[in-house]
N, C-alpha and C positions, 0 to 999 in steps of 0.2 A: 504494499500499498503505500502509496507516493506523502510523502512527509507535507505537512499545512503549516503554514506560518499566515499572522496576520497582513503581512507585508512581503514580496519581493522587491529589491531591490536592484534594479540591472545596472550595472556599470560599476566600478572600482575606479573611478577619477576621484576628482575634489567633490564635486556635488554628488555622487555617489553614495560616498563614504557619509557627508555630512548629513545627508538625509538619513541616512542607516542610524548615527548616531543621535538625532534629534527624534527621531520614531522610539527606539529603545529607552531615550531616556524618561519617555514617557509612558513605558512601560507595554509598548506590542513587542510582540515576538514579529523580528526580522531575517529576513535572507538576504545578505547581498553577493549578487553573482557576478562575479570578473572573468571575462573569458583568458585575459593572461595573467599578470600581478600589478596589487594595487598603484596606480598613477602609472600602468604601465605607457597607455596613449597618450593625448596632449598636454594634460596634466602635468607630466613630469618633466616635458620642456617648455611649461610655461617658464617666461618671466619672473612670476607674482609678484608683479608691481600692484601696491596698495595705493591706491590715491581716492581723493574723494567728490572729484572735479568734473562733475554733471550738468547734464541742462536742464532737468525736472525735477522737482523737489522729490519726488518717490526713490528716483534712481539715485539720488544726493544721499537722501536719508538712509536710506539703505546701505550705501558706501559709508556713512559714517558710525552707522552701530559696528557693519564687519569691522572696521578698524579697531573701533574700543574693544571687539571680540578679540583680534589679534593683539591685542596688548597684553591682554588677561589671559591667553590662552594655556598658559598652564595651569591655571588655577579653574578653568573654565572646563577643559579637555583633560589636562597630562599631555605628557609629553613635551613635545618643543619643537614649533614651527619654526625656530631660526628668523623670529621678525626684526628686521632692521630699519631702525627709526633714521634715515638718512633726511629726509627732507624731499620734497617733490616741488618741480618748476614747470610751469606749462607756460613756453614761450610763443608770442605772438607777432602778428603782422599786422600791416594797415589793415589788410581786411577782414580780420578776426577781435582784432585789439576792442570794439564797442561790446561784442557777443562777450570774451572772454570779462568782461566788466559788468556788464549784467549777471553772468553766473556766478561769478564770485560775490556779488549784492544778494542773490539769490541762495548762496551756500552759508553766508555770514548768518541770513535771516534762520536757518537753521540749527547754527551751533558749532558748526565746522569752523577748524582755526586756518583762516586762510586769507589773504589780502592782496591788493593787486600793488606792485613794485614795478619803479621807473627802472630804465637801461641802467641807471648809474648803480641803484642796488645790485641789478642784475650783475652786473661787473663783479662787485664785492661778494657777492654767495658764489659767483662761478668764476675764479679766477684762469684768463687763460682764454677764453671765450671770444671768438669774435662777433659785435653786437649787430653786423651788418642783416638790415629785412627785418629786426627785430624792432619792436616800437613801446613794449613793456611786458607783461609777467604776470603770473600768479603764484603765490607762494604758499606751500604747505606745509612746514614746520616738521608737522607730527606725522606725516603720511613717510611711507618707505617701501619694502619687499620683506617676501617673505618664502620659505621654502616649500615649492608645493609639492615633493615628495613628502617628507617628514609631516607636512599639515593632514594629508591625505592617509597615514601611515598612523599618525594619532587618532584622527578622527574612527578609523578601522578599529582601532586596538580597544579605543573606548567604549566602542559598539558593541565588541564581543564580549567585554566585563562587564556589560550591562546586560547579556545574556543574546545578543544577536548572536548568528551565525553568517562567517565570512569563509566563500566560496571561489576560491581561486581554479585558474585552469578551468572553467566550466564555462562556456559557450553557448547561449542560446540562442536554439535554433527557431521558434516561435513563442507566439504567446499561446494559452488555451483562453479561448472565449466559447463560454457555454451560455445561453440563454440568453445573449447580449451584454453579458456580464466576463472579465476578468479573471479567470479562475487559478491562474498561474501559469509557469513556462514548460516547456521544452527544451532541455539541454542535450547536451555531449553527454552528460551523465546521467540521465534518464529524467522523469517527470518529476517539475517539482508547484505544490498546489500552493493556493493561497487566497485570501479575501480582497486583496490589493496588487495589481503590479506598479511601478516606478518605473519609468524608461531613462537613466540618466545616463543614456547612451552617445551623448556627444554628437560627432561626425558619422554615425553611424545607425541615430535615428530613422531619418528618411529612408532609410532601407531597409528595419525592421518592422517599421510601422504599415509599407506598403504590402506587407504580408497578409495583413489584415485588412487590406481595403483603405487607409487612412493615408493622403496624401500631406506629409510634413514641408511646408516650404523653407527647408533646411539645405543648405548646400556647404558638404566637404569643402575646403577649399584652403590652398597651401600657401603657408606664409612662411618666411625664412630669417634667420638671427643669426647674427654672426659674431664673435669675439674677438676682441684686439686686445694685446699688451699696452697699457700706455706708456707717452713718452716718460720718460723718469723723471722731469720736471712738470709734468701736468698735476694738478692737484684736482681733481675730478670724483669729488663724493657723494653728487648728489643727482637722480632722478632727473634728468632734463629733457621733457616733450618741446621739441621743436617744429612747431609747426609750420613755419613757413618751409622748411626744407622738408617735410613730412617724414620725419624721423625720428626715434628715440634713444637715448642711451643711460645706462644702467650699469652703476658699478660692480664691480664683481672682487670680491673680497679686497687686499691692499691694493694688488698691481693691473686688474684686469679689467675692462668696459666692455656689457655686451650691448650690441645696436640691433636695431628693427625697424619697420616704417611701420607710421601710423595713416598713411596713406591707404586707399580703399581699393584702388586698383589692381594690385597684388592678389589680395583676396577676391576680387570679383571672379575672381579665373576658377572655375569648380572644377574639380577631379570626380573621375568615374566611379573610383572606387576607395574608399578611404584604407584598405588595407593594400594600395598599389599606388605608390606615388615616390617621386624623387625624393630620397630624405638626406641628402647631402647639398648643401646651399649652393647655386647657380652661381659660374664664374662674373656673369652680369651684375648680379645681385651683389658677390662680395666688394667687386670693382665699383659699384655706385656708393655702397656703404662707406666703402675706404673714401672715395672723394668727398661725400657729404660730411664725414666725421673731421676731414681736415679742412674743409672751408669754415666750418663750425669754432675749431679746437686746429687753429694751424700746428703747434708743439706737435700735434698727431704725425704731421710728415716724418717725425720722428719714430713713430709708434710702429707697432707689426701685428698683421694679421693670423693668430690662428688656428681660428679652425671657424667652419660654419655649417649650419645644419636647418632642417624645415621642417615644419608642425603642421597640424593640422587645426581653422577653425572651424567652429560649425555656426553657418552662418544665416542667417533670415533677413527679410528683406528692408527691415527696420534695424537692422542689429540689436536685435533686445530679444530677451529668451522668452521661450513660450513656456509657463508655469502653469499648469492646468488639468483637470480631466478630459479628458479628449471627446470628441462626439460620436455618441452611437455605439459604444463602451461603457459600460460602467465599471467605477474603479480601475482603468487603465489611465494612469495618469501619465505627463511630459516635462521633463526637467531637462529641458536641452534646447538649442539656437544661443548659446551665451556671448556666440558672435568675437569671441577676445576678453569679454570681461567675467569668464566663469569664478575664478579664483578669485578674483579682488572683495565680490560679493557675496560667494558661497555660505560663509559661515550663517547670515540671515536669509540665503533662499534657501536653507538646508531648513530653516524654522520654519520659513512660510509653508512650505512643502509639508512638512511633517502636521502643520497645523491646517491643511486645506485635507489633507487625508484623511485626520484623527477625527474633527468637528466639521468638517465641511466647509462651504462658502460662505461667507458674509458681505452683506453690498458695501462693507467699508474697508474692505480686506485689502488693500495695497496690491495685493497680487492679482487682483482683479485688470489691475494693468498691464499684466503679460499675458492677458486672455488668449487661446485659439482664435477665437472669431473676430478678434481685432481686424485679421488678413481679410476675411471676408466682408466685414461691413466697412474695408477701407478706411480706417482708422487706425492709421500706424503711428508707430513714436517717434516725434518728430527730434530731430538734433538741431541743437544751435549750429553745428560748424561742417563743415563740408567732408570730413575725417569723421565720418560714421563713428568710426570705433570709438571716436573720444568720447561718445555720449552725448 
């Protein structure tokens, strides 16, 4: 006889493990199913940036609550998420400075510690940066980055301590639907039954949902990150979002720097299958990032490229996730389509999903903002920036 639990969570990335943790904390019996290992997919390759700069009060409020969760992670969850409070800078050009100022005012009204800084203040915070094309910036001293792998493992471990079962190397082939309700999953290890099923499967979500007749507007998209050794005389210890150039930089330890893109052009190019894509960064990407890095930090002409890799985003039309019970099948839930925002929001998104599953939806819930039917209603979430990844 197949084992039965209250909830099966499919996917062992940060969203799946966090949902399992919050459900187990509420006393639900949970089985977390992951086809590989915890954080083996895009979560493990995330740059782990934690920031609060968003264009909407709901997303900004979630980001603030998530920051507080990361700050107190050890007390709340146990384990170590390796949160490093470096500070976060969003540099704007003439075309985005007014949007930035409006967003900072919004964020300040929510209690976020952020401010608009001048070019002169930016030079002091980021010595060695060339300021060409920048007319102002937003600065969040409390933001930073954490380790996505350690975070996900800590969530999974704590969920187990609270009674959840974590099954790795267990691939879901289909969802069991009987009488219009989700009843469990069929895996390579056999059948698992549950009262509810959650798809926290990132770039794999749309392929899995098609098996039971639901078209999720989630496209797996390839994105690239490069790692550089910093020039010996460049002191760059903050996360720097460079809107004019369309890139971001993030410190890695004492001597290294991660570089990636905030432009959406690259991520708009979907791939056919999330298990089949080029995992090494292209030569063109390495060259482009190198040139942009030197343009913003001239001293990096003495730096060196170490390696580059590619990962995946699970992108929706408005670059915001789907957090909802899916139509036509009761007790089948989706937490996917994070579009590059997943890690930084996960602690609160996991709580929101656990609330939805255990007590249902209320008209006042923020989770309604991420409803699946917003696409059919043509009420997509609007971003204040052309680079929708920035929210």
